[in-house]
matplotlib code that plots the C-alpha trace (Angstrom):
import matplotlib.pyplot as plt

x = [0.7, -3.0, -5.3, -7.0, -10.6, -12.4, -14.6, -12.4, -8.8, -8.2, -9.2, -6.5, -5.1, -2.5, 0.0, 0.6, 3.5, 3.9, 7.5, 8.9, 7.1, 10.5, 11.4, 11.5, 12.1, 12.0, 14.2, 13.7, 16.3, 14.6, 16.4, 15.7, 17.3, 20.2, 20.3, 22.5, 23.8, 24.6, 28.4, 27.9, 26.1, 28.0, 28.4, 30.5, 27.5, 25.1, 27.3, 27.7, 23.9, 23.2, 25.9, 24.4, 20.9, 22.3, 24.1, 21.2, 18.4, 16.0, 16.7, 14.6, 14.2, 11.9, 12.8, 11.2, 11.9, 14.6, 16.7, 18.2, 19.2, 17.3, 18.2, 16.4, 16.8, 14.0, 14.8, 17.2, 20.6, 23.6, 22.6, 26.0, 27.7, 25.2, 26.4, 24.6, 21.1, 18.0, 17.8, 21.4, 20.8, 17.7, 19.7, 22.4, 19.9, 18.4, 21.8, 22.7, 19.5, 19.0, 21.2, 18.9, 15.6, 14.0, 14.5, 12.9, 9.3, 8.1, 8.9, 7.5, 8.3, 10.2, 9.9, 13.2, 11.8, 8.5, 10.3, 10.0, 6.4, 7.0, 9.3, 8.2, 11.6, 10.5, 7.9, 10.7, 12.8, 9.9, 9.2, 12.8, 13.0, 9.6, 8.1, 5.0, 5.0, 2.7, 4.0, 2.3, 2.9, 2.4, 0.6, 2.2, 1.0, 3.8, 3.1, 5.8, 6.7, 4.2, 2.9, 1.0, -1.5, 0.1, -1.3, 1.5, 0.1, -0.9, 1.7, 2.6, 1.2, 2.5, 1.3, 3.8, 3.0, 5.8, 5.8, 8.6, 7.4, 7.0, 7.8, 10.9, 10.8, 14.1, 13.7, 13.6, 10.2, 8.7, 10.0, 8.7, 5.2, 4.6, 4.8, 2.6, -0.1, 0.1, -0.1, -3.5, -5.0, -4.6, -3.9, -0.4, 2.2, 5.0, 5.0, 8.1, 8.7, 11.9, 12.7, 14.2, 17.5, 17.1, 16.6, 13.9, 12.1, 9.1, 6.8, 3.1, 0.1, -3.5, -6.5, -8.2, -11.4, -10.8, -13.5, -13.8, -16.8, -18.9, -22.6, -23.3, -25.9, -27.6, -28.2, -27.9, -25.4, -22.1, -19.1, -15.6, -12.2, -9.8, -6.3, -3.3, -1.7, 1.9, 2.8, 6.3, 6.9, 10.2, 12.0, 14.7, 18.2, 19.9, 23.0, 24.1, 27.1, 26.9, 27.7, 26.2, 22.8, 22.1, 25.0, 24.4, 20.7, 21.5, 20.3, 22.0, 24.2, 22.3, 22.1, 23.9, 22.8, 20.0, 17.3, 16.7, 13.1, 12.7, 9.5, 9.3, 7.8, 9.0, 6.2, 5.1, 4.1, 6.5, 8.2, 11.5, 13.7, 17.5, 19.9]
y = [-6.5, -7.2, -4.2, -3.2, -4.1, -0.7, -2.3, -4.9, -4.0, -3.0, -6.4, -8.2, -11.3, -13.8, -15.9, -19.6, -21.8, -25.6, -26.6, -30.1, -33.0, -34.4, -31.5, -32.2, -28.6, -25.2, -22.4, -18.8, -16.0, -12.7, -10.0, -6.4, -3.0, -3.6, 0.1, -0.5, 2.9, 4.0, 4.1, 2.2, -0.8, -3.9, -5.8, -8.4, -9.4, -9.3, -11.6, -14.1, -14.0, -14.8, -17.5, -19.1, -19.2, -20.7, -23.4, -24.9, -26.7, -26.1, -22.3, -19.6, -15.8, -12.9, -9.2, -6.9, -3.4, -0.7, -2.7, 0.5, 3.8, 6.1, 9.4, 12.4, 16.1, 16.2, 13.0, 12.0, 10.8, 12.0, 12.5, 13.4, 10.3, 7.6, 5.1, 5.4, 6.5, 4.7, 2.9, 1.8, 0.6, -1.3, -3.1, -4.0, -5.7, -7.6, -8.9, -9.9, -12.0, -13.5, -16.5, -17.4, -16.1, -19.6, -19.2, -15.7, -16.1, -12.5, -8.8, -5.9, -2.1, -0.1, 3.6, 4.4, 3.0, 4.7, 8.1, 8.0, 7.7, 7.6, 4.5, 1.3, 0.0, -3.1, -3.9, -3.9, -6.2, -8.6, -8.8, -9.3, -12.2, -13.6, -13.6, -12.1, -8.5, -6.6, -3.2, -2.9, -6.4, -10.0, -13.0, -16.2, -19.7, -22.3, -26.0, -28.7, -32.2, -34.9, -37.0, -34.2, -35.8, -39.1, -38.8, -39.5, -37.1, -34.3, -31.5, -29.2, -25.7, -22.5, -18.9, -16.0, -12.3, -9.9, -6.1, -3.5, -1.4, 2.2, 5.0, 6.2, 4.4, 4.5, 2.0, -1.7, -2.0, 0.7, -1.0, -4.4, -3.1, -2.1, -5.7, -6.8, -4.5, -6.0, -9.6, -8.7, -7.9, -11.1, -14.8, -16.2, -18.5, -15.9, -12.1, -10.4, -6.6, -4.8, -1.1, -0.6, -2.4, -4.3, -8.0, -8.9, -12.3, -12.8, -15.9, -15.4, -17.6, -17.2, -19.6, -20.9, -23.0, -26.6, -27.4, -30.9, -31.3, -33.9, -33.9, -32.8, -35.4, -33.0, -30.0, -31.5, -28.7, -29.6, -29.0, -28.2, -27.3, -24.4, -25.0, -22.9, -21.5, -20.2, -17.2, -15.8, -12.0, -11.3, -8.0, -8.5, -7.1, -4.7, -4.8, -1.3, -0.4, 2.5, 6.0, 8.8, 10.1, 7.2, 8.1, 11.9, 11.3, 9.3, 5.9, 2.8, 0.5, -1.9, -5.6, -7.4, -10.9, -12.4, -14.3, -17.8, -19.0, -22.8, -24.5, -28.2, -30.8, -34.0, -35.2, -32.1, -28.6, -26.3, -23.0, -21.9, -18.8, -18.7, -15.8]
z = [-15.1, -14.2, -14.7, -11.3, -10.9, -10.4, -7.7, -6.0, -6.6, -3.0, -1.7, 0.3, -1.4, -0.3, -2.3, -2.0, -3.0, -2.9, -2.2, -2.6, -0.9, 0.0, 2.3, 6.0, 6.9, 5.3, 6.5, 5.7, 6.0, 5.5, 3.3, 4.1, 4.5, 2.2, 1.4, -1.6, -2.7, 0.8, 1.4, 4.6, 2.9, 3.9, 0.6, 2.4, 4.6, 1.7, -0.4, 2.4, 3.0, -0.7, -0.8, 2.4, 0.8, -2.4, -0.5, 1.4, -0.5, 2.5, 2.6, 1.1, 1.4, 0.7, 0.0, 2.5, 1.4, 1.6, -0.8, -2.2, -0.6, -3.1, -1.5, -3.1, -2.6, 0.0, 1.9, 4.6, 3.5, 1.6, -2.0, -3.3, -1.6, -2.7, -5.2, -8.6, -9.4, -8.0, -11.4, -11.1, -7.5, -8.6, -11.4, -8.9, -6.6, -9.6, -10.6, -7.1, -6.6, -10.1, -9.3, -6.4, -7.9, -7.5, -3.7, -3.5, -2.2, -2.6, -2.6, -0.7, -0.8, 1.7, 2.5, 0.7, -2.6, -2.0, -2.2, -6.0, -7.0, -10.8, -10.5, -8.8, -7.9, -6.0, -8.6, -11.2, -9.0, -8.5, -12.2, -13.1, -10.6, -11.6, -8.0, -6.3, -5.4, -3.0, -1.9, 1.5, 2.8, 1.8, 3.4, 2.1, 2.5, 2.3, 1.8, 1.8, 2.9, 3.7, 6.6, 8.4, 10.8, 9.8, 6.3, 3.7, 1.1, 3.4, 3.4, 6.3, 5.9, 7.4, 7.0, 7.0, 6.9, 6.1, 5.7, 5.7, 8.6, 9.4, 11.9, 13.7, 17.1, 19.0, 21.9, 21.3, 23.0, 20.8, 17.7, 18.8, 19.7, 16.1, 15.0, 17.9, 16.7, 13.2, 14.6, 16.1, 12.7, 10.7, 11.3, 10.6, 12.1, 11.8, 11.4, 10.1, 10.1, 9.0, 8.8, 12.4, 11.7, 15.1, 15.5, 18.0, 18.4, 20.6, 20.7, 21.5, 22.1, 21.3, 21.2, 18.1, 18.0, 16.9, 14.2, 15.5, 17.9, 19.7, 20.9, 24.4, 25.6, 28.1, 25.8, 22.3, 21.4, 19.7, 21.9, 20.8, 22.3, 22.0, 20.8, 21.8, 18.6, 18.7, 16.6, 16.2, 16.0, 14.3, 13.6, 11.0, 10.5, 8.1, 5.9, 6.9, 9.0, 11.4, 10.2, 8.1, 9.0, 11.3, 13.5, 13.2, 14.1, 17.2, 15.9, 17.2, 15.1, 12.8, 13.7, 10.8, 11.9, 9.9, 11.9, 10.6, 10.6, 10.7, 9.7, 10.8, 8.5, 10.1, 12.3, 14.2, 13.1, 14.9, 14.1, 15.6, 15.1, 15.6, 15.4]

ax = plt.figure().add_subplot(projection="3d")
ax.plot(x, y, z, "-o")
ax.set_aspect("equal")
plt.show()
């Protein structure tokens, strides 16, 4: 692992990946909140999710935290009912995703993994899979296909920002507004937040200056236009059935349906999300 620069180690960095130039579309099915080790973890839904990703050459994923339950003596959860130790839970996740490690685009950390400061569970998972890791969140540049702006060798480029999330909001509106705040802080085409176990999809528009300009004959200034830029705000699902401390604490059942993000590369840059 790279040793931190004592001056600049806190600088924000992004990762970039060039996928096949033959792809006409890239699909992304986020993976988060597996909570393996919790007796209510739905391994059936997780296995189908992994098989689905493996079966489609256009489909990829990223791991967005709370992959393991990791109950400690001072945390929420049922420490005597969880399956295995945090290390055992970590190793299970590694074994599950190794067959599709070439389809994992990055890993972030959840609040459950952060409970143990002396063990970087998600960092271990990322290293075992050979993929980028950034605990707090990750900005990812994805390039693929060709024909962008009618130029055969120019790929389509999309920016995704994903982070696990935070807080204990209970209403859907309160859960969604956390992601809306994040989307105001940095530029991306899609923002994905997990943690709340509720799927929510909201498109938004903001204006970006087009760098192309022309001379205004009256003033001599250069004049440009503003372009409408669509961004997608996406809250992702969980793989946790209702029960245990979630039920006892009055939290609603988790949404077990994974949102599917579609990035077009066949003539027009467009992002869509399906559930």
